[in-house]
C-alpha positions in Angstrom: 12.3 0.0 -35.0 13.5 3.2 -36.6 17.3 3.2 -36.1 17.4 7.0 -36.7 15.0 7.7 -33.8 16.5 9.3 -30.7 18.1 6.5 -28.6 16.3 7.6 -25.4 13.0 7.3 -27.2 14.1 3.8 -28.5 14.8 2.8 -24.9 11.3 3.9 -24.0 9.9 1.8 -26.9 11.8 -1.2 -25.6 10.6 -0.7 -22.0 6.9 -0.2 -22.9 6.1 -3.9 -23.3 7.4 -4.6 -19.8 5.6 -1.6 -18.2 3.0 -3.6 -16.3 5.6 -6.0 -14.9 7.7 -3.0 -13.8 4.8 -1.4 -12.1 3.9 -4.7 -10.2 7.6 -5.2 -9.2 7.9 -1.6 -7.9 4.7 -2.0 -5.8 6.0 -5.2 -4.3 9.4 -3.8 -3.5 8.0 -0.7 -1.9 5.6 -2.6 0.3 8.3 -5.1 1.2 11.1 -2.6 1.9 9.0 0.1 3.6 6.8 -1.5 6.3 4.7 1.6 7.0 3.6 1.6 3.3 2.2 -1.9 3.4 -1.4 -0.6 3.5 -4.9 -1.7 3.7 -6.8 -2.1 0.4 -7.8 1.5 0.0 -4.2 2.9 0.3 -2.8 0.0 -1.7 -5.0 1.1 -4.5 -3.7 4.7 -4.2 -0.1 3.4 -4.2 -0.8 1.3 -7.3 -2.3 4.3 -9.1 0.6 6.6 -8.1 3.2 4.2 -9.3 1.3 3.5 -12.5 0.9 7.2 -13.4 4.5 8.0 -12.5 5.8 5.2 -14.8 3.5 6.2 -17.7 4.5 9.9 -17.3 8.2 9.1 -17.2 8.0 6.9 -20.4 6.0 9.7 -22.1 8.8 12.1 -21.3 11.4 9.8 -22.7 9.4 9.0 -25.9 8.7 12.6 -26.7 11.8 14.5 -25.6 9.9 16.5 -23.0 11.9 18.4 -20.4 11.1 16.6 -17.1 11.5 19.8 -15.2 8.4 21.2 -16.9 6.0 18.4 -15.9 3.7 18.3 -12.8 3.3 15.3 -10.5 0.5 13.0 -11.5 -2.8 13.6 -9.6 -2.8 10.2 -8.0 0.7 10.8 -6.7 -0.4 14.0 -5.0 -3.5 12.2 -3.6 -1.4 9.5 -2.2 0.9 12.0 -0.5 -2.0 13.7 1.1 -3.5 10.5 2.3 -0.2 9.5 3.9 -0.1 12.9 5.7 -3.6 12.1 7.1 -2.4 8.7 8.3 0.6 10.2 10.0 3.0 8.2 7.8 6.4 9.9 7.8 7.3 11.8 4.7 10.7 10.1 4.7 8.9 6.8 3.8 7.3 8.5 0.8 10.5 9.9 -0.5 12.3 6.6 0.0 9.6 5.0 -2.1 10.6 7.4 -4.9 14.3 6.5 -4.5 13.5 2.8 -4.7 11.4 3.4 -7.8 14.1 5.4 -9.4 16.7 2.7 -8.7 14.6 -0.2 -10.0 13.5 1.8 -13.1 17.1 2.8 -13.9 18.2 -0.8 -13.8 15.7 -1.6 -16.5 16.2 1.4 -18.8 20.0 1.2 -18.6 19.8 -2.5 -19.5 17.8 -1.7 -22.6 20.2 1.2 -23.5 23.1 -1.2 -23.5 21.3 -3.4 -26.0 20.8 -0.7 -28.6 22.8 -1.3 -31.8 25.3 1.3 -32.9 25.5 4.8 -31.4 27.1 5.8 -28.1 25.7 3.9 -25.2 27.6 5.9 -22.7 25.9 9.1 -23.9 22.5 7.5 -23.8 23.1 6.2 -20.3 24.0 9.7 -19.2 20.9 11.2 -20.7 18.7 8.5 -19.1 20.3 9.1 -15.7 19.7 12.9 -16.1 16.1 12.5 -17.2 15.1 10.1 -14.4 16.9 12.2 -11.7 15.3 15.4 -12.9 11.8 13.8 -13.0 12.1 12.2 -9.6 13.4 15.5 -8.1 10.6 17.5 -9.7 7.8 15.1 -8.6 9.3 14.5 -5.1 9.4 18.2 -4.5 5.7 18.5 -5.5 4.4 15.6 -3.5 6.5 16.7 -0.5 4.8 20.1 -0.7 1.4 18.5 -1.0 2.2 16.3 2.0 3.3 19.3 4.1 0.3 21.4 3.2 -2.1 18.5 4.0 -0.3 17.7 7.2 -0.6 21.2 8.4 -4.3 21.4 7.6 -4.9 18.0 9.1 -3.0 18.6 12.3 -4.8 22.0 12.8 -8.2 20.4 12.5 -10.3 19.2 15.4 -10.2 15.6 14.1 -6.4 15.6 14.2 -6.3 16.9 17.7 -8.7 14.2 18.7 -6.6 11.6 16.9 -3.6 12.8 18.8 -5.2 12.4 22.2 -6.9 9.1 21.3 -3.5 7.8 20.1 -2.1 8.6 23.5 -4.8 6.7 25.2 -4.5 3.7 22.9 -0.8 3.5 22.6 1.1 5.3 25.4 2.2 3.0 28.2 1.2 5.6 30.8 -1.0 8.2 29.2 -2.0 11.4 30.9 -5.6 10.3 31.3 -6.9 13.5 33.0 -5.4 15.8 30.3 -6.8 13.5 27.5 -10.2 13.5 29.1 -10.2 17.3 29.3 -9.1 17.7 25.6 -11.6 15.1 24.4 -14.6 15.8 26.6 -14.9 12.1 27.2 -14.3 10.1 30.4 -12.5 6.8 30.8 -14.5 5.7 33.8 -17.5 3.5 33.0 -18.2 1.1 30.1 -17.2 1.9 26.5 -18.6 0.5 23.3 -16.4 1.2 20.2 -17.6 1.2 16.6 -15.6 1.4 13.4 -17.7 3.1 10.7 -16.8 3.6 7.0 -18.8 5.2 4.2 -19.6 3.3 1.0 -17.3 3.7 -2.0 -19.8 5.9 -3.7 -19.4 8.6 -1.0 -16.9 11.3 -1.5 -14.7 12.8 1.2 -16.7 16.0 1.3 -19.9 14.2 2.3 -18.4 11.4 4.4 -17.9 13.3 7.6 -21.5 14.5 7.7 -22.7 10.9 7.2 -20.4 9.6 9.9 -21.7 12.3 12.3 -25.3 11.2 11.5 -24.2 7.6 12.2 -22.9 8.7 15.6 -26.3 10.3 16.4 -28.2 7.2 15.2 -26.1 4.8 17.2 -26.2 7.0 20.3 -30.0 6.3 20.3 -29.8 2.6 19.4 -27.2 1.9 22.1 -29.0 4.1 24.6 -25.7 5.8 25.4 -25.3 7.5 28.7 -23.3 10.5 27.5 -21.9 12.1 24.4 -20.0 9.8 22.0 -16.4 10.4 21.0 -16.0 10.4 17.2 -12.4 10.4 15.7 -11.8 10.4 12.0 -9.2 7.8 10.9 -9.4 8.6 7.2 -11.4 10.8 4.8 -14.3 8.4 4.8 -13.7 6.4 8.0 -14.1 7.0 11.7 -13.9 5.4 15.1 -16.7 6.2 17.6 -16.8 5.3 21.3 -20.1 5.4 23.2 -20.4 5.5 27.1 -23.0 2.8 27.8 -24.4 0.8 30.7 -22.6 -2.4 31.7 -23.5 -5.4 29.6 -25.6 -3.6 27.0 -27.7 -5.5 24.6 -26.1 -5.1 21.2 -27.9 -6.6 18.2 -26.1 -6.0 14.8 -29.3 -6.9 13.0 -31.1 -4.0 14.7 -28.2 -1.7 13.8 -28.3 -2.8 10.2 -32.1 -2.2 10.0 -31.7 1.2 11.5 -29.0 2.1 9.0 -31.3 1.0 6.2 -34.2 2.9 7.6 -32.1 6.1 7.8 -30.7 5.5 4.3 -27.1 6.0 5.6 -24.6 4.7 3.0 -22.2 3.4 5.7 -21.1 0.1 7.2 -20.1 -0.5 10.8 -18.2 -3.0 12.9 -19.0 -3.1 16.6 -16.6 -4.1 19.4 -17.5 -5.7 22.8 -18.5 -3.3 25.6 -15.6 -3.1 28.1 -14.9 -0.8 31.1 -12.1 1.7 32.0 -9.1 2.7 30.0 -8.3 -1.0 29.2 -11.9 -1.4 28.1 -11.6 1.7 25.9 -8.6 -0.1 24.1 -10.0 -3.6 24.0 -13.4 -2.5 22.6 -11.8 -0.7 19.6 -9.5 -3.6 19.0 -12.5 -5.9 18.7 -14.2 -3.4 16.4 -11.1 -3.2 14.2 -10.9 -7.0 14.0 -14.5 -7.2 13.0 -14.0 -4.6 10.4 -11.1 -6.6 8.9 -13.4 -9.6 8.6 -16.2 -7.6 7.1 -13.9 -6.1 4.5 -12.6 -9.6 3.6 -16.1 -10.8 3.1 -16.8 -7.9 0.7 -20.3 -7.1 -0.5 -21.6 -10.4 1.0 -21.0 -9.0 4.6 -24.0 -7.5 6.4 -24.0 -3.7 6.9 -23.4 -4.2 10.7 -21.0 -6.8 12.1 -20.1 -7.3 15.7 -16.9 -8.8 17.1 -19.0 -11.2 19.1 -20.4 -12.6 15.8 -17.0 -13.2 14.2 -14.6 -13.6 17.1 -13.2 -17.0 16.2 -12.7 -16.0 12.6 -11.4 -12.5 13.5 -8.8 -13.9 15.9 -7.5 -16.2 13.1 -7.5 -13.6 10.4 -3.7 -13.2 10.4 -3.2 -16.8 9.3 -5.0 -17.1 5.9 -3.0 -20.1 4.7 -3.8 -22.0 7.9 -7.5 -21.0 7.6 -7.6 -22.4 4.1 -6.0 -25.7 5.2 -8.5 -26.0 8.1 -11.4 -25.4 5.7 -10.2 -27.9 3.2 -9.5 -30.6 5.8 -12.9 -30.1 7.4 -15.1 -29.6 4.4 -13.3 -31.7 1.8 -15.1 -31.5 -1.6 -17.4 -28.8 -0.2 -14.5 -26.4 0.1 -14.7 -25.2 -3.6 -15.6 -21.8 -4.8 -18.7 -22.6 -6.8 -22.3 -21.4 -6.4 -24.1 -24.7 -5.7 -21.6 -25.7 -3.1 -21.8 -22.2 -1.6 -25.6 -22.7 -1.1 -24.9 -26.1 0.5 -22.4 -24.5 2.9 -24.7 -21.7 3.9 -27.6 -24.1 4.4 -25.5 -26.3 6.6 -24.1 -23.4 8.6 -27.6 -22.1 9.4 -28.8 -25.7 10.1 -26.1 -26.1 12.8 -26.7 -22.6 14.1 -30.4 -23.3 14.6 -29.7 -26.5 16.5 -30.4 -28.6 13.5 -33.9 -27.4 12.9 -35.1 -27.9 9.4 -38.0 -25.5 9.9 -35.9 -22.7 11.4 -33.3 -23.1 8.7 -36.0 -22.9 6.0 -37.5 -19.8 7.5 -34.1 -18.0 7.9 -33.1 -18.9 4.3 -36.6 -18.3 2.9 -36.7 -21.7 1.2 -38.9 -24.7 1.4 -38.2 -27.2 4.2 -37.7 -30.0 1.6 -35.0 -27.9 0.0 -33.2 -27.8 3.3 -33.5 -31.6 3.6 -32.1 -32.1 0.1 -29.2 -29.7 0.6 -28.2 -31.3 3.9 -28.4 -34.8 2.2 -26.2 -33.6 -0.7 -23.6 -32.2 1.7 -23.5 -35.5 3.6 -23.8 -38.1 0.9 -22.1 -36.4 -2.1 -19.3 -34.5 -0.3 -18.9 -36.7 2.8 -19.5 -34.0 5.4 -19.7 -35.6 8.8 -22.4 -33.6 10.6 -22.5 -35.8 13.7 -18.8 -36.4 14.3 -17.2 -32.9 14.3 -20.0 -30.3 14.8 -17.8 -27.7 16.4 -15.0 -27.9 13.7 -17.7 -28.0 11.0 -19.5 -25.0 12.2 -16.2 -23.0 12.5 -15.1 -24.0 9.0 -18.5 -22.9 7.6 -18.3 -19.6 9.4 -14.8 -19.0 8.1 -16.2 -19.6 4.6 -19.0 -17.2 5.1 -16.6 -14.4 6.0 -13.5 -15.1 4.0 -15.0 -16.6 0.9 -12.7 -17.1 -2.0 -9.6 -16.5 0.2 -10.1 -19.9 1.8 -11.7 -21.9 -1.0 -10.3 -23.8 -3.9 -11.0 -22.6 -7.4 -11.1 -26.0 -9.1 -14.4 -27.8 -9.5 -13.1 -31.1 -10.8 
């Protein structure tokens, strides 16, 4: 290292090899210390991008002697602030995240400053404190302004007003149902079928709402709804939709998936159970939300339409991933390994049990020869010791868990 180089720049040089560890630590601390910032996958990615760009920007300032008061907030930091505004996350949580980030980063850079040979460490420490404080002040001011602007825009939109009244119906102990019904143009009497819809990753925010409105129109026809649906955006590319339907409607997610494909709608859906009254309005969307969680966990392997009825046992256990993995390992033994051949055995066995142990029906559903089904079942039983006769219920549940949770509940070793 050049001993004549500015000591602040030398500190940045020393921190650079630890940059990725610092970023990972900051994300962990923020999500642990600020509960409302412990997000779903999409917001977690935005948080990760915001932290990364802020750290890179701060180190660049230190390395090149740039005035921190002259820089602009990183684009991802501004995007993250706007998204929090849409999710009704308090601005105080966002600003606290910056304070936590500043404190942890200062610990690291000051530690490196004290290791520098020669010079005046006290002066270097004062410069570092000044730079980080000025940077955080500058960026915090800009992201706060972005948050406020977005919040004002969001609250003034029709979607936000609907969010407000739906939030009252879902969460208030004693909501003003009549007032909410008037504002929403939707009645609590009768039977409700709730759907969570979310656009594919390739769809931008500008196009997403039009796609979700087309989805609402399509499902209105498929479900033979008895009135206008209630569509409420929950994110730039996500929405909840309630349909007033007849009691005990026939809901086939396979039909929904085919209709989505036919309409070329780049969207996926999770469907709750039909329930009646205000409590049914709440319960149906809870089921749809749980089904969405399972579908997201399954990733690209999940069908385009999933119903809570399909995944209820798995959805109700989704909050206990470690216990799910233990149950799968105990039930499937050597078959509980993340490996393509064993995956084909698991899926064949799952369909075999679901078709009441019909080799012909399993072969037809999997589009393979009947002898292939025989061979795979034989392999599962003889090679991996799966007991098809003794614990059919536990076995089918474990196989269903594997289908939806995949690598999260499987072992990675194939020894």
